[in-house]
ROKE-561402 format. One record per residue (C-alpha): residue number from 1; residue in three letters; x, y, z. Coordinates in nm, 2 decimals, m for minus. Example, Ala and Ser with C-alpha at 12.3 -4.5 7.8 and 13.67 -1.06 7.14 Angstrom:
2
<atom pos="1" code="ALA" x="1.23" y="m0.45" z="0.78"/>
<atom pos="2" code="SER" x="1.37" y="m0.11" z="0.71"/>
//
This chain:
65
<atom pos="1" code="UNK" x="m2.69" y="0.11" z="m1.04"/>
<atom pos="2" code="UNK" x="m2.66" y="m0.20" z="m0.83"/>
<atom pos="3" code="UNK" x="m2.38" y="m0.22" z="m0.57"/>
<atom pos="4" code="UNK" x="m2.22" y="m0.52" z="m0.41"/>
<atom pos="5" code="UNK" x="m2.07" y="m0.48" z="m0.07"/>
<atom pos="6" code="UNK" x="m1.85" y="m0.74" z="0.11"/>
<atom pos="7" code="UNK" x="m1.63" y="m0.75" z="0.41"/>
<atom pos="8" code="UNK" x="m1.26" y="m0.79" z="0.35"/>
<atom pos="9" code="UNK" x="m0.96" y="m0.85" z="0.57"/>
<atom pos="10" code="UNK" x="m0.71" y="m0.56" z="0.54"/>
<atom pos="11" code="UNK" x="m0.36" y="m0.53" z="0.68"/>
<atom pos="12" code="UNK" x="m0.26" y="m0.20" z="0.83"/>
<atom pos="13" code="UNK" x="0.08" y="m0.08" z="0.95"/>
<atom pos="14" code="UNK" x="0.27" y="0.23" z="1.05"/>
<atom pos="15" code="UNK" x="0.56" y="0.33" z="0.83"/>
<atom pos="16" code="UNK" x="0.83" y="0.59" z="0.84"/>
<atom pos="17" code="UNK" x="0.74" y="0.89" z="0.63"/>
<atom pos="18" code="UNK" x="1.07" y="0.91" z="0.45"/>
<atom pos="19" code="UNK" x="1.21" y="0.78" z="0.12"/>
<atom pos="20" code="UNK" x="1.21" y="0.40" z="0.12"/>
<atom pos="21" code="UNK" x="0.96" y="0.37" z="0.41"/>
<atom pos="22" code="UNK" x="0.69" y="0.21" z="0.20"/>
<atom pos="23" code="UNK" x="0.95" y="0.01" z="0.00"/>
<atom pos="24" code="UNK" x="1.08" y="m0.15" z="0.31"/>
<atom pos="25" code="UNK" x="0.74" y="m0.29" z="0.40"/>
<atom pos="26" code="UNK" x="0.66" y="m0.39" z="0.05"/>
<atom pos="27" code="UNK" x="0.98" y="m0.59" z="0.02"/>
<atom pos="28" code="UNK" x="0.88" y="m0.79" z="0.33"/>
<atom pos="29" code="UNK" x="0.54" y="m0.87" z="0.17"/>
<atom pos="30" code="UNK" x="0.71" y="m0.96" z="m0.16"/>
<atom pos="31" code="UNK" x="0.95" y="m1.20" z="0.02"/>
<atom pos="32" code="UNK" x="0.66" y="m1.36" z="0.19"/>
<atom pos="33" code="UNK" x="0.50" y="m1.43" z="m0.15"/>
<atom pos="34" code="UNK" x="0.20" y="m1.20" z="m0.09"/>
<atom pos="35" code="UNK" x="m0.01" y="m1.12" z="m0.40"/>
<atom pos="36" code="UNK" x="m0.16" y="m0.77" z="m0.33"/>
<atom pos="37" code="UNK" x="m0.51" y="m0.68" z="m0.45"/>
<atom pos="38" code="UNK" x="m0.48" y="m0.31" z="m0.34"/>
<atom pos="39" code="UNK" x="m0.26" y="m0.08" z="m0.13"/>
<atom pos="40" code="UNK" x="m0.33" y="0.27" z="0.01"/>
<atom pos="41" code="UNK" x="m0.06" y="0.47" z="0.18"/>
<atom pos="42" code="UNK" x="m0.05" y="0.82" z="0.32"/>
<atom pos="43" code="UNK" x="0.08" y="1.05" z="0.59"/>
<atom pos="44" code="UNK" x="m0.06" y="1.06" z="0.94"/>
<atom pos="45" code="UNK" x="m0.12" y="1.42" z="1.05"/>
<atom pos="46" code="UNK" x="m0.13" y="1.31" z="1.42"/>
<atom pos="47" code="UNK" x="0.21" y="1.16" z="1.41"/>
<atom pos="48" code="UNK" x="0.49" y="1.37" z="1.25"/>
<atom pos="49" code="UNK" x="0.73" y="1.16" z="1.05"/>
<atom pos="50" code="UNK" x="0.50" y="0.86" z="1.02"/>
<atom pos="51" code="UNK" x="0.26" y="0.72" z="0.77"/>
<atom pos="52" code="UNK" x="m0.01" y="0.45" z="0.75"/>
<atom pos="53" code="UNK" x="m0.04" y="0.18" z="0.49"/>
<atom pos="54" code="UNK" x="m0.34" y="m0.05" z="0.43"/>
<atom pos="55" code="UNK" x="m0.32" y="m0.35" z="0.20"/>
<atom pos="56" code="UNK" x="m0.54" y="m0.64" z="0.09"/>
<atom pos="57" code="UNK" x="m0.36" y="m0.96" z="0.00"/>
<atom pos="58" code="UNK" x="m0.51" y="m1.21" z="m0.23"/>
<atom pos="59" code="UNK" x="m0.28" y="m1.50" z="m0.15"/>
<atom pos="60" code="UNK" x="0.04" y="m1.59" z="0.02"/>
<atom pos="61" code="UNK" x="0.23" y="m1.85" z="m0.17"/>
<atom pos="62" code="UNK" x="0.56" y="m2.00" z="m0.06"/>
<atom pos="63" code="UNK" x="0.85" y="m1.87" z="m0.25"/>
<atom pos="64" code="UNK" x="1.08" y="m2.13" z="m0.43"/>
<atom pos="65" code="UNK" x="1.40" y="m2.20" z="m0.25"/>
//
């Protein structure tokens, strides 16, 4: 099986580990017109009450006024 490997830019952020923590961040990206290719989120064992999210955006298009 042949594999293809490439380097990608990925955004990372810390979020609150509580209901709505990820939604708050995603609404900012949505309002900026970001088209996401993937997103991975999870808890951070080293920081109680916090989580980490990593995302890859394909494009950022201006939103219609």
